[in-house]
PyMOL commands that place a pseudoatom at each C-alpha (Angstrom):
pseudoatom trace, name=CA, resn=MET, resi=1, chain=A, elem=C, hetatm=0, pos=[85.255, 100.567, 100.990]
pseudoatom trace, name=CA, resn=TRP, resi=2, chain=A, elem=C, hetatm=0, pos=[87.904, 101.155, 103.552]
pseudoatom trace, name=CA, resn=LEU, resi=3, chain=A, elem=C, hetatm=0, pos=[87.495, 101.916, 107.231]
pseudoatom trace, name=CA, resn=VAL, resi=4, chain=A, elem=C, hetatm=0, pos=[89.830, 104.104, 109.225]
pseudoatom trace, name=CA, resn=GLU, resi=5, chain=A, elem=C, hetatm=0, pos=[92.291, 101.564, 110.036]
pseudoatom trace, name=CA, resn=HIS, resi=6, chain=A, elem=C, hetatm=0, pos=[92.651, 100.655, 106.175]
pseudoatom trace, name=CA, resn=VAL, resi=7, chain=A, elem=C, hetatm=0, pos=[93.202, 104.302, 105.452]
pseudoatom trace, name=CA, resn=ALA, resi=8, chain=A, elem=C, hetatm=0, pos=[95.976, 104.709, 108.111]
pseudoatom trace, name=CA, resn=LYS, resi=9, chain=A, elem=C, hetatm=0, pos=[97.653, 101.596, 106.960]
pseudoatom trace, name=CA, resn=ALA, resi=10, chain=A, elem=C, hetatm=0, pos=[97.557, 102.469, 103.423]
pseudoatom trace, name=CA, resn=LEU, resi=11, chain=A, elem=C, hetatm=0, pos=[98.899, 105.936, 104.110]
pseudoatom trace, name=CA, resn=GLY, resi=12, chain=A, elem=C, hetatm=0, pos=[101.245, 105.015, 106.714]
pseudoatom trace, name=CA, resn=ARG, resi=13, chain=A, elem=C, hetatm=0, pos=[99.613, 107.190, 109.401]
pseudoatom trace, name=CA, resn=SER, resi=14, chain=A, elem=C, hetatm=0, pos=[98.035, 106.690, 112.556]
pseudoatom trace, name=CA, resn=GLU, resi=15, chain=A, elem=C, hetatm=0, pos=[94.239, 106.248, 112.942]
pseudoatom trace, name=CA, resn=SER, resi=16, chain=A, elem=C, hetatm=0, pos=[94.258, 109.395, 114.964]
pseudoatom trace, name=CA, resn=TRP, resi=17, chain=A, elem=C, hetatm=0, pos=[95.732, 111.280, 112.076]
pseudoatom trace, name=CA, resn=VAL, resi=18, chain=A, elem=C, hetatm=0, pos=[92.880, 109.829, 110.022]
pseudoatom trace, name=CA, resn=TYR, resi=19, chain=A, elem=C, hetatm=0, pos=[90.335, 111.123, 112.404]
pseudoatom trace, name=CA, resn=LYS, resi=20, chain=A, elem=C, hetatm=0, pos=[91.879, 114.643, 112.495]
pseudoatom trace, name=CA, resn=ARG, resi=21, chain=A, elem=C, hetatm=0, pos=[91.854, 115.134, 108.932]
pseudoatom trace, name=CA, resn=VAL, resi=22, chain=A, elem=C, hetatm=0, pos=[88.070, 113.876, 108.913]
pseudoatom trace, name=CA, resn=ALA, resi=23, chain=A, elem=C, hetatm=0, pos=[87.414, 116.521, 111.556]
pseudoatom trace, name=CA, resn=GLU, resi=24, chain=A, elem=C, hetatm=0, pos=[89.355, 119.201, 109.544]
pseudoatom trace, name=CA, resn=GLY, resi=25, chain=A, elem=C, hetatm=0, pos=[87.010, 118.380, 106.600]
pseudoatom trace, name=CA, resn=VAL, resi=26, chain=A, elem=C, hetatm=0, pos=[89.873, 117.732, 104.105]
pseudoatom trace, name=CA, resn=LEU, resi=27, chain=A, elem=C, hetatm=0, pos=[89.992, 113.865, 103.852]
pseudoatom trace, name=CA, resn=PRO, resi=28, chain=A, elem=C, hetatm=0, pos=[86.999, 112.606, 101.607]
pseudoatom trace, name=CA, resn=HIS, resi=29, chain=A, elem=C, hetatm=0, pos=[84.640, 109.983, 103.469]
pseudoatom trace, name=CA, resn=THR, resi=30, chain=A, elem=C, hetatm=0, pos=[81.322, 108.952, 104.037]
pseudoatom trace, name=CA, resn=LYS, resi=31, chain=A, elem=C, hetatm=0, pos=[79.480, 108.407, 107.421]
pseudoatom trace, name=CA, resn=ARG, resi=32, chain=A, elem=C, hetatm=0, pos=[77.556, 105.305, 107.403]
pseudoatom trace, name=CA, resn=THR, resi=33, chain=A, elem=C, hetatm=0, pos=[75.662, 103.442, 110.487]
pseudoatom trace, name=CA, resn=GLY, resi=34, chain=A, elem=C, hetatm=0, pos=[78.858, 101.684, 111.480]
pseudoatom trace, name=CA, resn=GLY, resi=35, chain=A, elem=C, hetatm=0, pos=[81.201, 104.870, 111.245]
pseudoatom trace, name=CA, resn=LEU, resi=36, chain=A, elem=C, hetatm=0, pos=[83.345, 106.376, 108.768]
pseudoatom trace, name=CA, resn=VAL, resi=37, chain=A, elem=C, hetatm=0, pos=[83.831, 104.431, 105.421]
pseudoatom trace, name=CA, resn=PHE, resi=38, chain=A, elem=C, hetatm=0, pos=[86.468, 105.892, 102.535]
pseudoatom trace, name=CA, resn=ILE, resi=39, chain=A, elem=C, hetatm=0, pos=[86.438, 104.981, 98.985]
pseudoatom trace, name=CA, resn=PRO, resi=40, chain=A, elem=C, hetatm=0, pos=[90.078, 103.922, 98.138]
pseudoatom trace, name=CA, resn=ALA, resi=41, chain=A, elem=C, hetatm=0, pos=[90.148, 105.746, 94.750]
pseudoatom trace, name=CA, resn=HIS, resi=42, chain=A, elem=C, hetatm=0, pos=[88.783, 109.011, 96.543]
pseudoatom trace, name=CA, resn=VAL, resi=43, chain=A, elem=C, hetatm=0, pos=[91.592, 108.664, 99.249]
pseudoatom trace, name=CA, resn=MET, resi=44, chain=A, elem=C, hetatm=0, pos=[94.343, 108.149, 96.714]
pseudoatom trace, name=CA, resn=THR, resi=45, chain=A, elem=C, hetatm=0, pos=[93.081, 111.089, 94.530]
pseudoatom trace, name=CA, resn=TRP, resi=46, chain=A, elem=C, hetatm=0, pos=[93.309, 113.329, 97.589]
pseudoatom trace, name=CA, resn=LEU, resi=47, chain=A, elem=C, hetatm=0, pos=[96.558, 112.087, 98.276]
pseudoatom trace, name=CA, resn=THR, resi=48, chain=A, elem=C, hetatm=0, pos=[97.840, 113.150, 95.088]
pseudoatom trace, name=CA, resn=ALA, resi=49, chain=A, elem=C, hetatm=0, pos=[96.162, 116.424, 94.992]
pseudoatom trace, name=CA, resn=GLU, resi=50, chain=A, elem=C, hetatm=0, pos=[97.696, 117.074, 98.626]
pseudoatom trace, name=CA, resn=ASP, resi=51, chain=A, elem=C, hetatm=0, pos=[101.126, 116.515, 97.133]
pseudoatom trace, name=CA, resn=ASP, resi=52, chain=A, elem=C, hetatm=0, pos=[100.746, 119.027, 94.380]
pseudoatom trace, name=CA, resn=SER, resi=53, chain=A, elem=C, hetatm=0, pos=[99.124, 121.577, 96.224]
pseudoatom trace, name=CA, resn=PRO, resi=54, chain=A, elem=C, hetatm=0, pos=[100.739, 124.911, 96.583]
pseudoatom trace, name=CA, resn=LYS, resi=55, chain=A, elem=C, hetatm=0, pos=[100.228, 124.382, 100.450]
pseudoatom trace, name=CA, resn=ALA, resi=56, chain=A, elem=C, hetatm=0, pos=[102.658, 121.574, 100.087]
pseudoatom trace, name=CA, resn=SER, resi=57, chain=A, elem=C, hetatm=0, pos=[105.004, 123.619, 98.070]
pseudoatom trace, name=CA, resn=ARG, resi=58, chain=A, elem=C, hetatm=0, pos=[105.174, 126.504, 100.714]
pseudoatom trace, name=CA, resn=ARG, resi=59, chain=A, elem=C, hetatm=0, pos=[106.111, 123.922, 103.401]
pseudoatom trace, name=CA, resn=THR, resi=60, chain=A, elem=C, hetatm=0, pos=[108.906, 122.584, 101.309]
pseudoatom trace, name=CA, resn=THR, resi=61, chain=A, elem=C, hetatm=0, pos=[110.006, 126.151, 100.577]
pseudoatom trace, name=CA, resn=ARG, resi=62, chain=A, elem=C, hetatm=0, pos=[109.878, 127.243, 104.245]
pseudoatom trace, name=CA, resn=ALA, resi=63, chain=A, elem=C, hetatm=0, pos=[111.793, 124.187, 105.314]
pseudoatom trace, name=CA, resn=LYS, resi=64, chain=A, elem=C, hetatm=0, pos=[114.560, 124.891, 102.702]
pseudoatom trace, name=CA, resn=SER, resi=65, chain=A, elem=C, hetatm=0, pos=[114.864, 128.608, 103.845]
pseudoatom trace, name=CA, resn=ALA, resi=66, chain=A, elem=C, hetatm=0, pos=[115.114, 127.549, 107.347]
pseudoatom trace, name=CA, resn=ARG, resi=67, chain=A, elem=C, hetatm=0, pos=[117.693, 124.970, 106.573]
pseudoatom trace, name=CA, resn=SER, resi=68, chain=A, elem=C, hetatm=0, pos=[119.637, 127.650, 104.470]
pseudoatom trace, name=CA, resn=ARG, resi=69, chain=A, elem=C, hetatm=0, pos=[119.789, 130.098, 107.380]
pseudoatom trace, name=CA, resn=ALA, resi=70, chain=A, elem=C, hetatm=0, pos=[121.129, 127.715, 109.879]
for i in range(1, 70): cmd.bond("trace and resi %d" % i, "trace and resi %d" % (i + 1))
show_as sticks, trace
zoom trace
């Protein structure tokens, strides 16, 4: 099990970024008496799914479009 700081370190993000994703309901987690815990395999599966999502593709397409217009 990982804590918030472990997820942040593994993903190269800040702890506030992790809390924000939890609040948005997008980062898989479990609430325990001591706070939030994360199953590493679930986090990594989520990360892989995020990389393959159409939403991520749209961000890339928009960025390319903006650069071509500049």
